[in-house]
MDTraj code that builds the backbone (N, CA, C; nanometers):
import mdtraj as md
import numpy as np

residues = "MET PRO ARG ASN THR ASN SER LEU VAL TYR SER THR ASP ALA GLY ARG LEU CYS PRO GLU CYS GLU ARG PRO ILE GLU ARG CYS LEU CYS ASN ASN GLU SER THR PRO GLU GLY ASP GLY ILE VAL ARG ILE SER LEU ASP THR LYS GLY ARG LYS GLY LYS GLY VAL THR LEU ILE LYS GLY ILE LEU LEU ALA PRO SER ASP MET LYS LYS LEU ALA LYS GLU LEU LYS GLN LYS CYS GLY VAL GLY GLY ALA VAL LYS ASN GLU CYS ILE GLU ILE GLN GLY ASP HIS ARG ASP LEU LEU ILE THR LEU LEU GLU GLN LYS LYS PHE LYS VAL LYS ARG SER GLY GLY LYS".split()
xyz = np.array([
    [8.9496, 6.3315, 10.2170],
    [8.9260, 6.4734, 10.2300],
    [9.0262, 6.5467, 10.1399],
    [8.9808, 6.6247, 10.0406],
    [9.0721, 6.6935, 9.9491],
    [9.1418, 6.8101, 10.0184],
    [9.2665, 6.8331, 9.9778],
    [9.3443, 6.9428, 10.0352],
    [9.3328, 7.0665, 9.9469],
    [9.3422, 7.1816, 10.0072],
    [9.3424, 7.3080, 9.9337],
    [9.4846, 7.3328, 9.8836],
    [9.5050, 7.3248, 9.7526],
    [9.6390, 7.3421, 9.6955],
    [9.6552, 7.4771, 9.6270],
    [9.5684, 7.5711, 9.6553],
    [9.5735, 7.7020, 9.5897],
    [9.6687, 7.7996, 9.6577],
    [9.7042, 7.7796, 9.7816],
    [9.7873, 7.8764, 9.8520],
    [9.9350, 7.8533, 9.8212],
    [10.0076, 7.9599, 9.8143],
    [10.1496, 7.9563, 9.7852],
    [10.2271, 7.9185, 9.9112],
    [10.3174, 7.8240, 9.8984],
    [10.3956, 7.7795, 10.0119],
    [10.5285, 7.8538, 10.0171],
    [10.6036, 7.8547, 9.9052],
    [10.7344, 7.9183, 9.9050],
    [10.7732, 7.9498, 9.7611],
    [10.8331, 8.0649, 9.7405],
    [10.8777, 8.1014, 9.6061],
    [10.9972, 8.1932, 9.6169],
    [11.1009, 8.1679, 9.5366],
    [11.2185, 8.2534, 9.5364],
    [11.2303, 8.3345, 9.4087],
    [11.1510, 8.3035, 9.3073],
    [11.1675, 8.3715, 9.1798],
    [11.1029, 8.5094, 9.1760],
    [11.0096, 8.5399, 9.2631],
    [10.9380, 8.6665, 9.2570],
    [10.9839, 8.7676, 9.3605],
    [11.0685, 8.7310, 9.4534],
    [11.1094, 8.8246, 9.5578],
    [11.0053, 8.8319, 9.6676],
    [10.9896, 8.9509, 9.7275],
    [10.8930, 8.9679, 9.8364],
    [10.7515, 8.9593, 9.7839],
    [10.6641, 8.8944, 9.8605],
    [10.5257, 8.8760, 9.8208],
    [10.4333, 8.9488, 9.9164],
    [10.3221, 8.9955, 9.8633],
    [10.2184, 9.0591, 9.9450],
    [10.1478, 8.9517, 10.0264],
    [10.1284, 8.9709, 10.1570],
    [10.0637, 8.8681, 10.2381],
    [9.9156, 8.8501, 10.2060],
    [9.8472, 8.9529, 10.1538],
    [9.7044, 8.9410, 10.1257],
    [9.6765, 8.8721, 9.9924],
    [9.7382, 8.9215, 9.8838],
    [9.7055, 8.8680, 9.7515],
    [9.8092, 8.7684, 9.6997],
    [9.9194, 8.7491, 9.7715],
    [10.0250, 8.6541, 9.7376],
    [10.0868, 8.6797, 9.6004],
    [10.0944, 8.8055, 9.5605],
    [10.1611, 8.8454, 9.4368],
    [10.2891, 8.9196, 9.4731],
    [10.3811, 8.9329, 9.3765],
    [10.4998, 9.0147, 9.4048],
    [10.4594, 9.1579, 9.4407],
    [10.5371, 9.2211, 9.5257],
    [10.5054, 9.3554, 9.5738],
    [10.4843, 9.4524, 9.4573],
    [10.5621, 9.4385, 9.3485],
    [10.5497, 9.5285, 9.2346],
    [10.4140, 9.5153, 9.1653],
    [10.3525, 9.3951, 9.1718],
    [10.2245, 9.3713, 9.1048],
    [10.1130, 9.3429, 9.2053],
    [10.1206, 9.4014, 9.3204],
    [10.0226, 9.3786, 9.4266],
    [9.8862, 9.4356, 9.3877],
    [9.7807, 9.3579, 9.4119],
    [9.6454, 9.4029, 9.3830],
    [9.5827, 9.4773, 9.4995],
    [9.6393, 9.4630, 9.6162],
    [9.5822, 9.5244, 9.7362],
    [9.6002, 9.6750, 9.7376],
    [9.7066, 9.7230, 9.6728],
    [9.7364, 9.8657, 9.6643],
    [9.7558, 9.9272, 9.8023],
    [9.8242, 9.8538, 9.8892],
    [9.8535, 9.9031, 10.0229],
    [9.9720, 9.9976, 10.0169],
    [9.9452, 10.1256, 10.0225],
    [10.0534, 10.2233, 10.0229],
    [10.0819, 10.2615, 10.1675],
    [10.1994, 10.2284, 10.2122],
    [10.2348, 10.2605, 10.3493],
    [10.3299, 10.3789, 10.3496],
    [10.3205, 10.4590, 10.4530],
    [10.4112, 10.5721, 10.4649],
    [10.5401, 10.5251, 10.5300],
    [10.6524, 10.5770, 10.4846],
    [10.7792, 10.5368, 10.5453],
    [10.7906, 10.5902, 10.6882],
    [10.8748, 10.5254, 10.7660],
    [10.8947, 10.5677, 10.9045],
    [11.0185, 10.6565, 10.9111],
    [11.0200, 10.7470, 11.0063],
    [11.1341, 10.8349, 11.0247],
    [11.1088, 10.9315, 11.1386],
    [11.2000, 11.0287, 11.1529],
    [11.1894, 11.1246, 11.2622],
    [11.1081, 11.2486, 11.2251],
    [11.0610, 11.2583, 11.1018],
    [10.9776, 11.3708, 11.0611],
    [11.0553, 11.4928, 11.0155],
    [11.1856, 11.4815, 11.0047],
    [11.2671, 11.5933, 10.9596],
    [11.3094, 11.5670, 10.8155],
    [11.2799, 11.6631, 10.7281],
    [11.3173, 11.6528, 10.5879],
    [11.4589, 11.7066, 10.5744],
    [11.5467, 11.6271, 10.5145],
    [11.6862, 11.6669, 10.4980],
    [11.7156, 11.6911, 10.3513],
    [11.7736, 11.8071, 10.3216],
    [11.8057, 11.8461, 10.1848],
    [11.9566, 11.8550, 10.1712],
    [12.0108, 11.7863, 10.0712],
    [12.1560, 11.7871, 10.0509],
    [12.1869, 11.7909, 9.9026],
    [12.3128, 11.8193, 9.8710],
    [12.3613, 11.8212, 9.7335],
    [12.4536, 11.7024, 9.7146],
    [12.4333, 11.6295, 9.6054],
    [12.5133, 11.5106, 9.5789],
    [12.5668, 11.5172, 9.4371],
    [12.6950, 11.4806, 9.4193],
    [12.7555, 11.4773, 9.2864],
    [12.8192, 11.3427, 9.2565],
    [12.8130, 11.2503, 9.3489],
    [12.8799, 11.1217, 9.3316],
    [12.8101, 11.0378, 9.2245],
    [12.8886, 10.9842, 9.1324],
    [12.8354, 10.8980, 9.0289],
    [12.7579, 10.9699, 8.9214],
    [12.7723, 11.1015, 8.9148],
    [12.6961, 11.1804, 8.8186],
    [12.7866, 11.2669, 8.7309],
    [12.9132, 11.2302, 8.7210],
    [13.0123, 11.3018, 8.6389],
    [13.0219, 11.4496, 8.6754],
    [13.0141, 11.4790, 8.8049],
    [13.0300, 11.6156, 8.8526],
    [12.9035, 11.6990, 8.8519],
    [12.7969, 11.6476, 8.7977],
    [12.6702, 11.7215, 8.7943],
    [12.6053, 11.7142, 8.9318],
    [12.5560, 11.8259, 8.9794],
    [12.4936, 11.8311, 9.1108],
    [12.3469, 11.7924, 9.1061],
    [12.3031, 11.7187, 9.2057],
    [12.1636, 11.6792, 9.2213],
    [12.1237, 11.7074, 9.3653],
    [12.0123, 11.7762, 9.3835],
    [11.9619, 11.8033, 9.5174],
    [11.8789, 11.6841, 9.5633],
    [11.9133, 11.6289, 9.6784],
    [11.8432, 11.5136, 9.7349],
    [11.7543, 11.5579, 9.8497],
    [11.6305, 11.5119, 9.8490],
    [11.5353, 11.5420, 9.9559],
    [11.4973, 11.4094, 10.0197],
    [11.5379, 11.3901, 10.1446],
    [11.5133, 11.2638, 10.2156],
    [11.4308, 11.2896, 10.3408],
    [11.3588, 11.1872, 10.3833],
    [11.2868, 11.1946, 10.5099],
    [11.1454, 11.2466, 10.5000],
    [11.0893, 11.2541, 10.3799],
    [10.9503, 11.2987, 10.3666],
    [10.8602, 11.1807, 10.3999],
    [10.7747, 11.1987, 10.4974],
    [10.6876, 11.0901, 10.5430],
    [10.5545, 11.0966, 10.4700],
    [10.5562, 11.0569, 10.3430],
    [10.4362, 11.0544, 10.2604],
    [10.4256, 10.9186, 10.1917],
    [10.3053, 10.8831, 10.1519],
    [10.2841, 10.7623, 10.0727],
    [10.3498, 10.7818, 9.9359],
    [10.3862, 10.6743, 9.8680],
    [10.4548, 10.6875, 9.7389],
    [10.3803, 10.7713, 9.6358],
    [10.2483, 10.7604, 9.6284],
    [10.1737, 10.8403, 9.5303],
    [10.1778, 10.9888, 9.5665],
    [10.1681, 11.0212, 9.6962],
    [10.1762, 11.1608, 9.7383],
    [10.3163, 11.2165, 9.7186],
    [10.4189, 11.1309, 9.7361],
    [10.5557, 11.1753, 9.7162],
    [10.5800, 11.2092, 9.5691],
    [10.5214, 11.1309, 9.4788],
    [10.5354, 11.1598, 9.3362],
    [10.4689, 11.2918, 9.3006],
    [10.3532, 11.3195, 9.3605],
    [10.2849, 11.4469, 9.3358],
    [10.3685, 11.5634, 9.3867],
    [10.4250, 11.5489, 9.5061],
    [10.5099, 11.6538, 9.5622],
    [10.6334, 11.6747, 9.4762],
    [10.6943, 11.5660, 9.4297],
    [10.8129, 11.5770, 9.3448],
    [10.7799, 11.6498, 9.2155],
    [10.6662, 11.6203, 9.1582],
    [10.6256, 11.6875, 9.0346],
    [10.6092, 11.8371, 9.0578],
    [10.5469, 11.8726, 9.1688],
    [10.5272, 12.0146, 9.2006],
    [10.6611, 12.0858, 9.2227],
    [10.7525, 12.0210, 9.2964],
    [10.8826, 12.0820, 9.3229],
    [10.9634, 12.0967, 9.1949],
    [10.9580, 11.9978, 9.1072],
    [11.0296, 12.0061, 8.9803],
    [10.9761, 12.1208, 8.8952],
    [10.8442, 12.1406, 8.8972],
    [10.7854, 12.2501, 8.8201],
    [10.8256, 12.3851, 8.8770],
    [10.8295, 12.3972, 9.0095],
    [10.8689, 12.5238, 9.0720],
    [11.0149, 12.5585, 9.0418],
    [11.1006, 12.4544, 9.0356],
    [11.2421, 12.4771, 9.0067],
    [11.2690, 12.4861, 8.8565],
    [11.1785, 12.4354, 8.7750],
    [11.1962, 12.4380, 8.6311],
    [11.2998, 12.3391, 8.5804],
    [11.3121, 12.2262, 8.6489],
    [11.4116, 12.1247, 8.6117],
    [11.3472, 11.9863, 8.6186],
    [11.4251, 11.8849, 8.5852],
    [11.3796, 11.7470, 8.5943],
    [11.4199, 11.6847, 8.7259],
    [11.3834, 11.5609, 8.7403],
    [11.4179, 11.4892, 8.8619],
    [11.3501, 11.3540, 8.8648],
    [11.3574, 11.2881, 8.9791],
    [11.3003, 11.1551, 8.9938],
    [11.2728, 11.1260, 9.1409],
    [11.1946, 11.0205, 9.1634],
    [11.1707, 10.9684, 9.2981],
    [11.2311, 10.8295, 9.3011],
    [11.3317, 10.8094, 9.3864],
    [11.3990, 10.6806, 9.3978],
    [11.4176, 10.6458, 9.5447],
    [11.3713, 10.5296, 9.5843],
    [11.3929, 10.4774, 9.7198],
    [11.3549, 10.5774, 9.8281],
    [11.2329, 10.6292, 9.8217],
    [11.1814, 10.7243, 9.9206],
    [11.2661, 10.8500, 9.9287],
    [11.3282, 10.8883, 9.8182],
    [11.4134, 11.0064, 9.8097],
    [11.3787, 11.0795, 9.6807],
    [11.3593, 11.2111, 9.6906],
    [11.3304, 11.2917, 9.5720],
    [11.4612, 11.3516, 9.5235],
    [11.4910, 11.3344, 9.3947],
    [11.6102, 11.3913, 9.3333],
    [11.5670, 11.5044, 9.2405],
    [11.6242, 11.6218, 9.2597],
    [11.5976, 11.7373, 9.1749],
    [11.7292, 11.7760, 9.1086],
    [11.7302, 11.7882, 8.9766],
    [11.8528, 11.8193, 8.9045],
    [11.8993, 11.9607, 8.9360],
    [12.0277, 11.9739, 8.9662],
    [12.0863, 12.1044, 8.9956],
    [12.0868, 12.1354, 9.1444],
    [12.1466, 12.2520, 9.1770],
    [12.1553, 12.2967, 9.3161],
    [12.0424, 12.3951, 9.3436],
    [11.9325, 12.3463, 9.4004],
    [11.8159, 12.4290, 9.4313],
    [11.7806, 12.4186, 9.5791],
    [11.8808, 12.4028, 9.6633],
    [11.8556, 12.3790, 9.8058],
    [11.7817, 12.4941, 9.8716],
    [11.8236, 12.6182, 9.8448],
    [11.7605, 12.7332, 9.9110],
    [11.6129, 12.7454, 9.8732],
    [11.5831, 12.7316, 9.7443],
    [11.4445, 12.7403, 9.6984],
    [11.3608, 12.6264, 9.7555],
    [11.4153, 12.5060, 9.7567],
    [11.3407, 12.3907, 9.8066],
    [11.3149, 12.4003, 9.9564],
    [11.4091, 12.4565, 10.0295],
    [11.3879, 12.4739, 10.1740],
    [11.2694, 12.5665, 10.1989],
    [11.2625, 12.6782, 10.1272],
    [11.1502, 12.7709, 10.1469],
    [11.0180, 12.7094, 10.1008],
    [11.0199, 12.6350, 9.9891],
    [10.8965, 12.5726, 9.9406],
    [10.8439, 12.4678, 10.0385],
    [10.9336, 12.3862, 10.0934],
    [10.8900, 12.2826, 10.1864],
    [10.8487, 12.3410, 10.3213],
    [10.9124, 12.4487, 10.3642],
    [10.8703, 12.5131, 10.4890],
    [10.7321, 12.5751, 10.4743],
    [10.6999, 12.6248, 10.3555],
    [10.5650, 12.6770, 10.3312],
    [10.4610, 12.5668, 10.3398],
    [10.5003, 12.4434, 10.3103],
    [10.4099, 12.3286, 10.3191],
    [10.4113, 12.2650, 10.4587],
    [10.4690, 12.3365, 10.5548],
    [10.4695, 12.2955, 10.6965],
    [10.5557, 12.1736, 10.7255],
    [10.6602, 12.1496, 10.6451],
    [10.7568, 12.0452, 10.6751],
    [10.8673, 12.1047, 10.7618],
    [10.9231, 12.0245, 10.8505],
    [11.0398, 12.0658, 10.9291],
    [11.1629, 12.0280, 10.8450],
    [11.2380, 12.1295, 10.8008],
    [11.3440, 12.1088, 10.7023],
    [11.4802, 12.1430, 10.7628],
    [11.5775, 12.0585, 10.7326],
    [11.7174, 12.0845, 10.7707],
    [11.8054, 12.0688, 10.6489],
    [11.9070, 12.1508, 10.6420],
    [12.0069, 12.1412, 10.5372],
    [12.1148, 12.0452, 10.5860],
    [12.1432, 11.9413, 10.5098],
    [12.2446, 11.8455, 10.5539],
    [12.3584, 11.8447, 10.4544],
    [12.4721, 11.7962, 10.4984],
    [12.5912, 11.7964, 10.4145],
    [12.6651, 11.9285, 10.4244],
    [12.7730, 11.9385, 10.3524],
    [12.8533, 12.0593, 10.3560],
    [12.8106, 12.1628, 10.2553],
    [12.8907, 12.2676, 10.2466],
    [12.8739, 12.3799, 10.1527],
    [12.7541, 12.4594, 10.1879],
])
top = md.Topology()
chain = top.add_chain()
for i, resn in enumerate(residues, 1):
    res = top.add_residue(resn, chain, resSeq=i)
    for name in ("N", "CA", "C"):
        top.add_atom(name, md.element.get_by_symbol(name[0]), res)
traj = md.Trajectory(xyz[None], top)
């Protein structure tokens, strides 16, 4: 009786694998976008660490799928007129735009808190 040798048993070179298609998460064919878990409160803070004194506004705790988070980040960057990025379920907006971002996110029905000092 022939054995099925097509299934992957163990691999360390690719990192985490998708359980459905058995590919690395970065190259998954299933396109399973999951929303992150959290308490539903969006926290906005200012960070300057590791940026040579330049301020970056961090938006954490948005419970959206990665594609929706990228769309939201693009919209927020356009409203502020600056650049930014989405890294590790966190939106980074260049500069100190906390007040504007709080009003924009509250208009979108997010529960927003200002975190950190200043």
